[in-house]
C-alpha positions as CSV (number, residue, x, y, z in Angstrom):
1,M,0.0,0.0,0.0
2,A,1.2,3.5,-0.8
3,Q,2.2,5.4,2.4
4,R,1.0,9.0,3.1
5,S,-2.2,8.5,1.2
6,A,-5.7,8.4,2.6
7,A,-9.3,8.4,1.5
8,V,-12.1,10.5,3.1
9,V,-15.6,9.3,2.3
10,G,-18.0,12.3,2.5
11,G,-17.1,15.9,1.8
12,G,-19.4,17.7,4.1
13,V,-18.3,20.0,6.9
14,M,-16.5,17.3,8.8
15,G,-15.2,15.4,5.7
16,A,-13.8,18.6,4.3
17,G,-12.1,19.5,7.5
18,I,-10.5,16.1,7.9
19,A,-9.3,16.2,4.3
20,Q,-7.9,19.6,4.8
21,V,-5.9,18.7,8.0
22,L,-4.6,15.5,6.4
23,A,-3.5,17.4,3.2
24,R,-1.8,20.1,5.3
25,A,0.1,17.3,7.2
26,G,1.5,15.9,3.8
27,Y,-1.0,13.2,2.9
28,D,-2.3,12.7,-0.7
29,V,-6.0,12.7,0.1
30,R,-8.8,11.5,-2.1
31,V,-12.3,12.7,-1.1
32,R,-15.2,10.7,-2.4
33,E,-18.6,12.2,-2.8
34,L,-21.8,10.9,-4.4
35,N,-21.9,13.1,-7.4
36,D,-19.9,15.7,-9.2
37,E,-21.9,18.6,-7.7
38,L,-21.3,17.5,-4.2
39,A,-17.5,16.9,-5.0
40,A,-17.3,20.5,-6.2
41,E,-19.0,21.7,-3.1
42,A,-16.5,19.7,-1.0
43,R,-13.6,21.3,-2.8
44,D,-15.0,24.8,-2.4
45,R,-15.6,24.0,1.4
46,V,-11.9,23.1,1.8
47,V,-10.8,26.3,0.0
48,S,-13.2,29.0,0.9
49,G,-15.4,27.6,3.6
50,N,-15.2,28.6,7.3
51,Y,-11.7,27.7,8.6
52,G,-10.8,26.8,5.0
53,L,-7.4,27.3,3.3
54,E,-8.2,31.0,2.3
55,D,-8.9,31.6,6.0
56,A,-5.6,30.1,7.0
57,V,-3.7,32.2,4.4
58,E,-5.6,35.4,5.6
59,G,-4.7,34.5,9.3
60,G,-1.1,34.1,8.4
61,Y,-1.0,30.3,9.1
62,L,-0.3,29.4,5.4
63,S,1.4,31.1,2.5
64,E,-0.2,31.2,-0.9
65,A,2.6,28.7,-2.1
66,E,1.7,26.4,0.9
67,K,-2.0,26.7,0.1
68,D,-1.3,25.6,-3.6
69,A,0.8,22.7,-2.5
70,V,-2.0,21.5,-0.2
71,L,-4.6,21.7,-3.0
72,E,-2.2,19.7,-5.2
73,R,-2.4,16.9,-2.7
74,L,-6.2,16.9,-2.7
75,S,-8.5,15.2,-5.3
76,F,-12.2,14.7,-5.4
77,T,-14.0,11.8,-7.0
78,T,-17.3,10.0,-7.2
79,D,-15.6,6.6,-7.6
80,L,-15.1,4.7,-4.3
81,D,-12.8,2.2,-5.8
82,A,-10.5,4.9,-7.2
83,A,-10.7,6.9,-4.0
84,T,-9.6,4.0,-1.7
85,D,-7.2,2.0,-3.9
86,G,-3.7,1.9,-2.5
87,T,-4.5,4.1,0.4
88,E,-3.0,3.6,3.9
89,F,-6.4,4.1,5.7
90,V,-10.0,5.4,5.0
91,L,-12.0,7.8,7.1
92,E,-15.7,7.9,6.8
93,A,-17.4,11.2,7.5
94,V,-21.0,10.9,6.1
95,T,-24.1,12.0,7.7
96,E,-24.8,10.9,11.3
97,T,-27.3,8.1,10.4
98,L,-26.5,4.6,11.3
99,A,-28.2,3.1,8.3
100,I,-26.2,5.3,5.9
101,K,-22.9,4.7,7.7
102,G,-23.7,0.9,7.5
103,Q,-24.1,1.0,3.8
104,V,-20.9,3.0,3.4
105,F,-19.0,0.4,5.4
106,R,-20.5,-2.4,3.4
107,D,-19.4,-0.6,0.2
108,L,-16.0,-0.2,1.8
109,D,-15.8,-3.8,2.7
110,D,-16.2,-4.6,-1.1
111,A,-13.8,-1.8,-2.3
112,T,-10.9,-2.1,0.1
113,D,-8.4,-4.8,1.1
114,D,-7.1,-4.7,4.7
115,Q,-6.4,-1.1,5.5
116,P,-7.9,0.5,8.7
117,L,-11.4,1.9,8.3
118,Y,-12.2,4.7,10.7
119,S,-15.6,6.4,11.2
120,N,-15.9,10.0,12.4
121,T,-19.2,9.2,14.1
122,S,-19.9,11.4,17.0
123,G,-21.6,8.7,19.1
124,F,-22.5,5.5,17.3
125,S,-20.6,2.4,18.8
126,V,-17.8,0.9,16.9
127,T,-19.5,-2.5,17.1
128,S,-22.7,-1.3,15.3
129,I,-20.6,0.1,12.5
130,A,-18.1,-2.7,12.2
131,N,-20.9,-5.2,11.8
132,A,-21.2,-4.1,8.2
133,V,-17.7,-5.4,7.3
134,S,-16.5,-9.0,7.1
135,D,-13.4,-8.3,9.2
136,P,-14.5,-5.9,12.2
137,S,-10.9,-6.0,13.5
138,R,-9.9,-3.2,11.1
139,V,-12.7,-0.8,12.1
140,A,-12.3,1.9,14.8
141,V,-13.8,5.4,15.5
142,M,-11.9,8.6,15.2
143,H,-14.2,11.3,16.3
144,F,-12.9,14.8,15.3
145,F,-14.5,17.9,16.7
146,N,-15.7,20.8,14.6
147,P,-14.2,23.0,13.4
148,I,-11.5,20.4,12.6
149,P,-8.7,22.8,11.5
150,I,-9.0,24.6,14.9
151,M,-10.1,22.0,17.5
152,S,-7.4,19.7,19.0
153,M,-9.4,16.8,20.5
154,V,-9.9,13.5,18.7
155,E,-11.8,10.6,20.4
156,I,-10.5,7.2,19.4
157,V,-12.9,4.4,20.2
158,Q,-12.1,0.6,20.0
159,A,-14.3,-2.3,20.2
160,P,-13.1,-5.7,21.7
161,E,-12.5,-6.9,18.2
162,T,-10.5,-4.0,17.0
163,D,-6.9,-4.8,16.2
164,A,-4.3,-3.1,18.4
165,A,-2.4,-2.0,15.3
166,V,-5.5,-0.1,14.0
167,V,-5.7,1.8,17.2
168,E,-2.0,2.5,17.3
169,R,-2.2,3.9,13.8
170,A,-5.1,6.2,14.8
171,E,-3.0,7.5,17.8
172,E,0.0,8.0,15.5
173,L,-2.1,9.9,13.0
174,V,-3.5,12.3,15.7
175,D,0.1,13.0,16.7
176,E,1.0,13.7,13.1
177,L,-1.8,16.1,12.8
178,G,-0.7,18.0,16.0
179,K,-3.8,17.1,17.9
180,T,-4.7,15.4,21.2
181,S,-6.3,12.0,21.5
182,V,-8.1,10.0,24.2
183,T,-8.5,6.2,23.5
184,I,-11.5,4.6,25.0
185,D,-13.5,1.4,24.9
186,D,-16.7,1.0,23.0
187,D,-20.0,1.1,24.8
188,P,-22.6,-0.4,22.6
189,G,-25.4,0.5,25.0
190,S,-25.1,4.2,24.8
191,Y,-24.8,7.0,22.3
192,G,-21.9,9.4,22.6
193,F,-18.4,9.0,24.0
194,I,-16.7,11.2,26.6
195,A,-17.3,14.8,25.6
196,N,-20.6,14.6,24.1
197,R,-22.1,12.6,27.0
198,C,-20.7,15.0,29.5
199,H,-21.9,18.0,27.4
200,A,-25.4,16.4,27.0
201,A,-25.6,16.0,30.8
202,M,-24.6,19.7,31.3
203,R,-27.0,21.1,28.7
204,E,-29.9,19.0,30.1
205,E,-29.3,20.4,33.6
206,A,-28.9,23.9,32.2
207,Q,-32.3,23.6,30.5
208,Q,-33.8,22.4,33.7
209,I,-32.6,25.4,35.6
210,V,-34.1,27.7,33.0
211,D,-37.4,25.7,33.0
212,E,-37.7,26.0,36.7
213,G,-37.3,29.7,36.5
214,I,-34.1,29.8,38.6
215,A,-32.1,31.7,36.0
216,T,-32.2,32.9,32.3
217,E,-30.3,31.2,29.5
218,E,-27.9,34.3,29.6
219,Q,-27.2,33.9,33.3
220,V,-26.6,30.2,32.9
221,D,-24.1,30.9,30.1
222,T,-22.4,33.7,32.1
223,A,-22.1,31.4,35.2
224,L,-20.5,28.5,33.2
225,E,-18.2,30.7,31.1
226,E,-16.9,32.8,34.0
227,G,-17.2,30.1,36.7
228,Y,-15.6,27.2,34.8
229,N,-13.8,29.1,32.0
230,L,-15.8,27.6,29.3
231,P,-15.3,29.3,25.9
232,V,-18.9,29.4,25.4
233,G,-21.9,28.3,27.5
234,P,-24.6,25.7,26.4
235,F,-27.1,28.1,25.2
236,S,-24.8,30.2,23.2
237,L,-23.2,27.0,21.6
238,R,-26.8,26.1,20.5
239,G,-27.1,29.6,19.0
240,I,-24.0,29.2,16.8
241,G,-25.0,25.9,15.1
242,E,-25.5,23.0,17.5
243,E,-28.8,21.4,17.6
244,W,-30.3,20.1,20.9
């Protein structure tokens, strides 16, 4: 298998962000989308979307020459076989629907050989996804946080069947990207890993406080931002794009 090459399946916000950081780290990255229009949108997202390459240049994090070099390492296709052929690993970043992810992994099972398959799911168990492939040992989760070019955390999740080498490669990749990882065990009985489960508990309690008339949304946000040094409170976070 060719080294320093990777495939990203899904070119939405998360997939485009993953492709961008991989390409900036020196990987030749092939992004697979369902049709030419979506593939073009994925490229535009990498270049001119929020926290894209143009923002990096404007912020002084990349030169124009470096941006051009990154783009040379990126390609966009609708052909899953072409996208994954010879790559070191594959990262899935399609919509957060288990049935869709299952179909993608069934397709990957047919299209790939033995390279690691990682899902960027924010909460589905590794086991539920790995059931779609004939060799579950090569499946693990790498949950990146949005916006991917900015956020450092990556949750790596392993099932009992996951090969140790697949987990080690994920940990190495996170280090290559200059990010921080935590590696945890799968919990098929729940949705979410560390961060999302803790955040869900916090926002549920925050809503309860407001519903009981104890404080306003603004007061809850202020208390958590100033009292616990959170960059943004739960209600403000909902206001900038998170759905409850």
